[in-house]
Backbone as numpy.savetxt, mean C-alpha at the origin, in Angstrom:
# Nx Ny Nz CAx CAy CAz Cx Cy Cz
4.16 -9.54 11.89 4.07 -8.81 10.64 5.29 -9.14 9.79
5.04 -9.51 8.53 6.13 -9.88 7.62 5.87 -9.28 6.24
6.97 -9.06 5.52 6.88 -8.60 4.13 7.15 -9.79 3.21
6.30 -9.98 2.23 6.51 -10.98 1.18 6.35 -10.28 -0.16
7.46 -9.95 -0.79 7.39 -9.17 -2.02 6.71 -7.86 -1.73
5.61 -7.56 -2.45 4.89 -6.29 -2.24 3.61 -6.49 -1.42
3.61 -7.57 -0.61 2.47 -7.89 0.25 2.89 -7.86 1.70
2.06 -7.25 2.54 2.28 -7.24 3.99 1.39 -8.32 4.59
1.96 -9.15 5.45 1.21 -10.25 6.04 1.20 -10.11 7.56
0.00 -10.16 8.11 -0.19 -10.15 9.57 -1.00 -11.40 9.91
-0.35 -12.38 10.47 -1.04 -13.65 10.74 -1.50 -14.27 9.44
-2.82 -14.50 9.30 -3.39 -15.07 8.07 -4.02 -13.99 7.19
-3.71 -12.72 7.49 -4.25 -11.60 6.71 -3.16 -11.04 5.81
-3.46 -10.90 4.52 -2.53 -10.32 3.55 -3.06 -8.96 3.13
-2.19 -7.96 3.12 -2.59 -6.59 2.79 -1.84 -6.15 1.54
-2.60 -5.72 0.54 -2.04 -5.17 -0.69 -2.74 -3.84 -0.97
-2.19 -3.06 -1.88 -2.78 -1.75 -2.16 -2.37 -1.27 -3.54
-3.14 -0.32 -4.04 -2.79 0.38 -5.28 -2.59 -0.57 -6.46
-3.67 -1.33 -6.76 -3.63 -2.18 -7.96 -3.90 -1.36 -9.22
-4.73 -0.34 -9.09 -5.06 0.53 -10.22 -5.46 -0.28 -11.45
-6.38 -1.24 -11.24 -6.87 -2.03 -12.37 -7.48 -1.10 -13.41
-7.11 -1.30 -14.66 -7.57 -0.45 -15.75 -6.53 0.56 -16.19
-5.52 0.79 -15.38 -4.47 1.76 -15.75 -3.87 1.36 -17.10
-3.49 0.11 -17.21 -3.06 -0.48 -18.49 -3.86 -1.78 -18.61
-4.91 -1.74 -19.40 -5.96 -2.76 -19.36 -5.44 -4.18 -19.54
-4.49 -4.38 -20.47 -4.02 -5.74 -20.73 -3.29 -6.33 -19.53
-2.88 -5.47 -18.60 -2.12 -5.93 -17.44 -3.03 -6.38 -16.29
-4.31 -6.09 -16.38 -5.25 -6.45 -15.30 -5.21 -7.94 -14.99
-5.22 -8.78 -16.03 -5.25 -10.23 -15.81 -4.04 -10.69 -15.00
-2.88 -10.14 -15.30 -1.68 -10.52 -14.55 -1.80 -10.11 -13.08
-2.35 -8.93 -12.82 -2.51 -8.47 -11.45 -3.51 -9.34 -10.69
-4.59 -9.72 -11.36 -5.59 -10.59 -10.72 -4.96 -11.94 -10.39
-4.22 -12.51 -11.32 -3.56 -13.80 -11.08 -2.57 -13.70 -9.93
-1.86 -12.60 -9.86 -0.91 -12.37 -8.76 -1.64 -12.28 -7.43
-2.78 -11.59 -7.41 -3.58 -11.47 -6.19 -4.20 -12.81 -5.79
-4.59 -13.61 -6.76 -5.13 -14.94 -6.48 -4.08 -15.78 -5.75
-2.83 -15.69 -6.17 -1.75 -16.43 -5.49 -1.60 -15.97 -4.05
-1.76 -14.67 -3.81 -1.74 -14.15 -2.44 -2.89 -14.75 -1.65
-4.08 -14.75 -2.25 -5.28 -15.26 -1.57 -5.16 -16.74 -1.23
-4.47 -17.50 -2.05 -4.32 -18.94 -1.82 -3.53 -19.25 -0.55
-2.79 -18.26 -0.04 -1.99 -18.45 1.17 -2.49 -17.62 2.34
-3.70 -17.09 2.22 -4.24 -16.21 3.27 -5.67 -16.59 3.59
-6.09 -16.22 4.77 -7.50 -16.37 5.14 -8.29 -15.14 4.71
-7.62 -13.97 4.78 -8.24 -12.69 4.44 -7.29 -11.89 3.57
-7.81 -11.28 2.52 -7.04 -10.33 1.71 -7.67 -8.96 1.91
-6.84 -8.01 2.31 -7.28 -6.62 2.51 -6.66 -5.77 1.41
-7.49 -5.09 0.64 -6.99 -4.16 -0.36 -7.10 -2.77 0.23
-5.96 -2.16 0.51 -5.93 -0.86 1.18 -6.04 0.29 0.17
-7.05 0.21 -0.67 -7.38 1.32 -1.54 -6.84 1.24 -2.95
-7.54 1.95 -3.84 -7.23 2.06 -5.26 -7.17 0.70 -5.94
-8.26 -0.05 -5.77 -8.41 -1.30 -6.51 -8.50 -1.00 -8.01
-9.21 0.06 -8.36 -9.37 0.42 -9.77 -8.67 1.74 -10.05
-8.55 2.08 -11.31 -7.99 3.37 -11.72 -9.14 4.21 -12.25
-9.39 5.33 -11.59 -10.54 6.18 -11.88 -10.57 6.61 -13.34
-11.74 6.48 -13.94 -11.92 6.94 -15.31 -11.51 5.95 -16.38
-11.07 4.76 -15.97 -10.65 3.74 -16.93 -11.50 2.49 -16.75
-11.93 1.85 -17.84 -12.62 0.57 -17.68 -11.64 -0.46 -17.11
-12.12 -1.31 -16.23 -11.21 -2.26 -15.59 -11.93 -3.57 -15.29
-11.15 -4.51 -14.80 -11.65 -5.84 -14.45 -11.84 -5.98 -12.94
-12.22 -4.89 -12.25 -12.28 -4.99 -10.79 -13.36 -5.97 -10.34
-14.43 -6.14 -11.13 -15.45 -7.13 -10.76 -14.88 -8.54 -10.81
-14.02 -8.82 -11.81 -13.35 -10.12 -11.89 -12.45 -10.34 -10.68
-11.75 -9.29 -10.30 -10.89 -9.37 -9.12 -11.71 -9.74 -7.88
-12.81 -9.03 -7.67 -13.65 -9.27 -6.49 -14.18 -10.71 -6.50
-14.62 -11.17 -7.67 -15.17 -12.53 -7.76 -14.08 -13.59 -7.54
-12.94 -13.43 -8.19 -11.91 -14.47 -8.14 -11.17 -14.49 -6.81
-10.73 -13.34 -6.34 -10.01 -13.29 -5.06 -10.97 -13.56 -3.91
-12.17 -12.97 -3.98 -13.19 -13.19 -2.94 -13.73 -14.61 -2.92
-13.51 -15.36 -3.99 -13.91 -16.76 -4.01 -12.94 -17.68 -3.31
-11.77 -17.16 -2.99 -10.73 -17.96 -2.34 -10.57 -17.58 -0.87
-10.58 -16.29 -0.60 -10.36 -15.78 0.76 -11.38 -14.70 1.06
-11.56 -14.41 2.34 -12.37 -13.25 2.71 -11.71 -12.02 2.09
-12.50 -11.16 1.48 -11.97 -9.98 0.82 -12.53 -8.73 1.47
-11.64 -7.86 1.94 -12.04 -6.59 2.55 -11.45 -5.46 1.70
-12.31 -4.60 1.21 -11.89 -3.47 0.39 -11.95 -2.18 1.20
-10.86 -1.42 1.19 -10.81 -0.11 1.80 -10.82 0.93 0.69
-11.51 2.03 0.93 -11.71 3.02 -0.12 -10.46 3.86 -0.36
-10.08 3.91 -1.64 -9.02 4.81 -2.08 -9.61 5.94 -2.89
-8.80 6.89 -3.26 -9.29 8.04 -4.00 -9.70 7.70 -5.44
-9.36 6.52 -5.93 -9.77 6.09 -7.28 -10.96 5.14 -7.26
-11.51 4.84 -6.09 -12.48 3.74 -5.96 -13.95 4.16 -6.00
-14.26 5.20 -6.76 -15.66 5.60 -6.91 -16.46 4.44 -7.49
-17.64 4.20 -6.92 -18.51 3.14 -7.43 -18.23 1.77 -6.86
-17.26 1.65 -5.98 -16.94 0.36 -5.35 -17.36 0.45 -3.88
-18.08 -0.56 -3.41 -18.47 -0.59 -2.01 -17.25 -0.95 -1.17
-16.84 -0.03 -0.31 -15.63 -0.23 0.46 -15.70 0.55 1.77
-14.89 0.13 2.73 -14.82 0.82 4.02 -13.80 1.97 3.93
-13.94 2.92 4.84 -13.00 4.04 4.88 -11.68 3.64 5.53
-11.74 2.73 6.48 -10.55 2.23 7.17 -10.91 0.99 7.97
-9.91 0.37 8.57 -10.12 -0.88 9.30 -9.19 -0.92 10.49
-9.73 -1.33 11.63 -8.92 -1.50 12.84 -8.86 -2.99 13.16
-7.66 -3.53 13.28 -7.45 -4.92 13.68 -6.47 -4.89 14.85
-6.99 -4.95 16.06 -6.12 -4.89 17.24 -5.31 -3.61 17.27
-3.99 -3.76 17.30 -3.11 -2.59 17.36 -2.86 -1.95 16.00
-3.43 -2.53 14.93 -3.19 -2.03 13.58 -4.38 -1.21 13.07
-4.08 -0.05 12.52 -5.07 0.78 11.85 -4.70 0.84 10.38
-5.59 0.41 9.51 -5.28 0.29 8.08 -6.22 1.21 7.29
-5.65 1.99 6.37 -6.44 2.91 5.54 -5.64 3.22 4.29
-6.28 3.94 3.35 -5.58 4.19 2.08 -4.50 5.26 2.21
-4.84 6.39 2.80 -3.82 7.43 3.00 -4.10 8.74 2.30
-5.13 8.80 1.49 -5.45 10.06 0.82 -6.30 10.97 1.70
-7.01 10.36 2.67 -7.89 11.12 3.56 -7.81 10.53 4.96
-8.10 11.34 5.95 -8.03 10.90 7.34 -9.17 9.91 7.61
-8.84 8.71 8.13 -9.90 7.75 8.46 -10.56 8.13 9.79
-11.44 7.26 10.31 -12.13 7.58 11.56 -11.17 7.52 12.75
-11.63 8.04 13.87 -10.78 8.16 15.07 -10.30 6.81 15.58
-11.12 5.78 15.49 -10.73 4.46 15.98 -9.53 3.92 15.21
-9.53 4.10 13.90 -8.40 3.65 13.08 -7.15 4.46 13.42
-7.27 5.77 13.53 -6.12 6.63 13.82 -5.60 6.43 15.25
-6.42 5.86 16.14 -5.99 5.62 17.51 -5.10 4.39 17.64
-4.99 3.59 16.58 -4.17 2.37 16.63 -2.70 2.73 16.86
-1.97 1.81 17.45 -0.55 2.03 17.75 0.33 1.86 16.52
-0.17 1.14 15.52 0.60 0.91 14.29 -0.30 1.24 13.11
0.09 2.27 12.35 -0.70 2.72 11.20 -0.11 2.16 9.91
-0.98 1.57 9.11 -0.59 0.97 7.83 -1.41 1.66 6.74
-0.74 2.22 5.75 -1.46 2.91 4.69 -0.69 2.86 3.38
-1.31 3.36 2.32 -0.75 3.27 0.97 -0.79 4.66 0.33
-1.28 4.73 -0.91 -1.52 5.97 -1.65 -0.24 6.62 -2.19
0.88 6.53 -1.48 2.09 7.26 -1.86 2.90 6.56 -2.95
2.65 5.28 -3.20 3.44 4.51 -4.18 4.95 4.69 -3.92
5.44 4.42 -2.72 6.83 4.74 -2.41 7.84 3.90 -3.19
8.92 4.55 -3.57 10.07 3.91 -4.18 11.30 4.68 -3.74
12.45 4.15 -4.04 13.68 4.93 -3.87 14.39 5.00 -5.21
15.09 6.09 -5.43 15.90 6.24 -6.63 17.31 5.80 -6.31
17.80 4.86 -7.10 19.16 4.35 -6.93 19.97 4.82 -8.12
20.95 5.68 -7.87 21.79 6.23 -8.93 22.79 5.19 -9.41
23.08 5.22 -10.71 24.14 4.37 -11.26 24.85 5.13 -12.37
25.73 4.47 -13.09 26.58 5.13 -14.08 25.79 5.72 -15.26
24.61 5.20 -15.51 23.83 5.71 -16.64 22.63 6.52 -16.20
22.61 6.93 -14.95 21.53 7.76 -14.41 20.95 7.16 -13.17
20.18 6.07 -13.32 19.60 5.41 -12.16 18.24 4.82 -12.46
17.65 4.24 -11.44 16.33 3.63 -11.60 15.61 3.64 -10.26
14.30 3.41 -10.32 13.48 3.37 -9.11 13.21 1.93 -8.70
13.17 1.70 -7.40 12.79 0.40 -6.84 11.64 0.63 -5.87
10.54 -0.12 -6.03 9.43 0.00 -5.09 9.86 -0.46 -3.71
9.32 0.18 -2.68 9.71 -0.13 -1.30 8.50 -0.01 -0.37
8.62 -0.68 0.78 7.82 -0.35 1.96 8.58 0.73 2.69
7.88 1.63 3.35 8.51 2.58 4.27 8.11 2.18 5.68
9.07 2.15 6.59 8.78 1.81 7.98 9.47 2.82 8.88
8.80 3.19 9.96 9.38 4.14 10.89 8.41 4.45 12.01
8.67 5.57 12.67 7.80 6.05 13.75 7.46 7.50 13.50
6.32 7.91 14.02 5.89 9.30 13.85 5.08 9.73 15.05
5.17 11.02 15.36 4.34 11.62 16.40 3.01 11.98 15.76
1.97 11.28 16.16 0.63 11.52 15.63 -0.25 11.93 16.79
-0.59 13.21 16.84 -1.44 13.72 17.92 -0.80 13.59 19.29
0.51 13.72 19.37 1.22 13.64 20.65 1.56 12.23 21.09
1.29 11.24 20.23 1.61 9.85 20.56 2.52 9.27 19.48
3.59 8.60 19.90 4.50 7.97 18.95 3.88 6.67 18.45
3.75 6.58 17.13 3.14 5.40 16.51 4.10 4.80 15.50
4.00 3.48 15.33 4.74 2.80 14.26 3.99 3.04 12.96
4.76 3.15 11.88 4.20 3.44 10.57 4.73 2.42 9.56
3.84 1.92 8.73 4.24 1.12 7.57 3.48 1.64 6.36
4.22 2.01 5.32 3.61 2.50 4.07 3.80 1.41 3.02
2.70 1.02 2.39 2.70 -0.06 1.41 3.13 0.42 0.03
3.88 -0.42 -0.69 4.18 -0.09 -2.09 2.97 -0.38 -2.97
2.97 0.12 -4.18 1.92 -0.21 -5.14 2.07 -1.68 -5.54
0.97 -2.42 -5.49 0.95 -3.82 -5.93 1.15 -3.90 -7.45
0.71 -2.86 -8.15 0.89 -2.76 -9.59 2.25 -2.14 -9.87
3.16 -2.95 -10.38 4.53 -2.46 -10.60 4.63 -1.52 -11.80
3.54 -1.32 -12.54 3.56 -0.36 -13.64 3.11 1.03 -13.22
2.67 1.17 -11.95 2.26 2.49 -11.45 3.48 3.39 -11.30
3.29 4.64 -11.61 4.35 5.61 -11.34 4.61 5.64 -9.84
5.86 5.61 -9.45 6.22 5.60 -8.04 6.92 6.89 -7.67
6.78 7.29 -6.42 7.43 8.49 -5.91 8.75 8.11 -5.26
9.83 8.64 -5.76 11.15 8.39 -5.17 11.26 9.20 -3.88
11.04 8.54 -2.75 10.92 9.26 -1.48 12.25 9.84 -1.00
13.36 9.41 -1.57 14.64 10.02 -1.22 14.91 11.28 -2.04
13.98 11.62 -2.97 14.13 12.83 -3.77 12.97 13.80 -3.63
11.77 13.29 -3.33 10.60 14.17 -3.26 9.62 13.69 -2.20
8.80 14.63 -1.74 7.81 14.31 -0.71 6.65 13.53 -1.32
6.30 12.38 -0.73 5.17 11.61 -1.23 3.84 12.32 -0.96
2.80 11.89 -1.67 1.47 12.46 -1.45 0.79 11.76 -0.29
-0.19 12.44 0.26 -0.95 11.90 1.38 -0.81 12.76 2.62
-1.87 12.79 3.42 -1.89 13.70 4.57 -0.84 13.35 5.62
-0.48 12.08 5.76 0.51 11.71 6.78 1.88 12.31 6.50
2.21 12.48 5.23 3.53 13.02 4.88 3.59 14.53 5.07
2.42 15.17 5.22 2.40 16.59 5.56 2.48 16.78 7.07
2.17 15.72 7.83 2.13 15.81 9.29 3.40 15.35 9.99
4.21 14.55 9.34 5.36 13.97 10.06 6.62 13.95 9.20
7.74 13.85 9.90 9.05 13.80 9.25 9.39 12.34 8.96
9.38 11.99 7.70 9.66 10.61 7.30 11.12 10.41 6.88
11.94 11.46 6.94 13.28 11.39 6.38 14.22 10.45 7.15
13.83 10.06 8.36 14.65 9.10 9.12 14.04 7.70 9.12
13.01 7.51 8.34 12.42 6.18 8.23 13.34 5.28 7.41
12.98 4.00 7.35 13.74 3.02 6.57 12.92 2.59 5.37
13.63 2.29 4.30 13.02 1.74 3.10 13.36 0.26 3.04
12.34 -0.56 2.87 12.53 -2.01 2.74 12.22 -2.39 1.30
13.26 -2.76 0.55 13.06 -3.19 -0.83 12.28 -4.50 -0.86
11.72 -4.85 -2.00 10.88 -6.02 -2.09 11.65 -7.31 -1.89
12.99 -7.26 -1.98 13.79 -8.45 -1.69 14.21 -8.52 -0.22
13.73 -7.56 0.60 14.03 -7.55 2.02 15.19 -6.67 2.43
15.92 -6.11 1.49 17.03 -5.20 1.81 16.49 -3.97 2.51
17.14 -3.58 3.60 16.70 -2.42 4.40 17.72 -1.29 4.22
17.22 -0.11 3.86 18.07 1.06 3.68 17.51 2.21 4.51
18.39 3.03 5.03 17.97 4.22 5.78 17.81 5.39 4.81
16.66 6.06 4.85 16.43 7.16 3.92 17.45 8.28 4.09
17.90 8.53 5.33 18.82 9.64 5.54 20.23 9.33 5.06
20.45 8.09 4.57 21.77 7.76 4.03 21.79 7.70 2.51
20.62 7.91 1.91 20.53 7.81 0.45 20.78 9.16 -0.22
């Protein structure tokens, strides 16, 4: 498992999430082109939810055609994905992948390593003029049903999405109500690793 920018790579599978196509319509083309570049280096592209932004016209059909024309495309259902044919979650060996807004099936939750999105994690970095947010992956461990599991939370692939500064506020999603994430690590998109309890 490796991080490449805001993409998680497992073997020849690339996982992205939270594109929110349609959020800012003119930006859709850039996001599709960025995803095409991911697909050109992968056998499979997995979108872990929120391909589109609910209630907004978007280019999600273009995304499916263009990215799916290069690599196998697997869509997982997010809370914004009404009208898109997608799975609730996906199990690949020890990895269970889902969006994060709702509990997936038991087989996905039984995986030793849970990968999900929905929270749009970032960290707030203070500076002399206030500060700014940086999108991050969150990595750590959690007790899920009496079993310690590895956790990876994906950043939003769309860098224009509002992000939750996890060092200041609790992210959304059922997993963050179930476990203590304050000792997890934040991995910035350039690979820098920071401990949340030191921020």
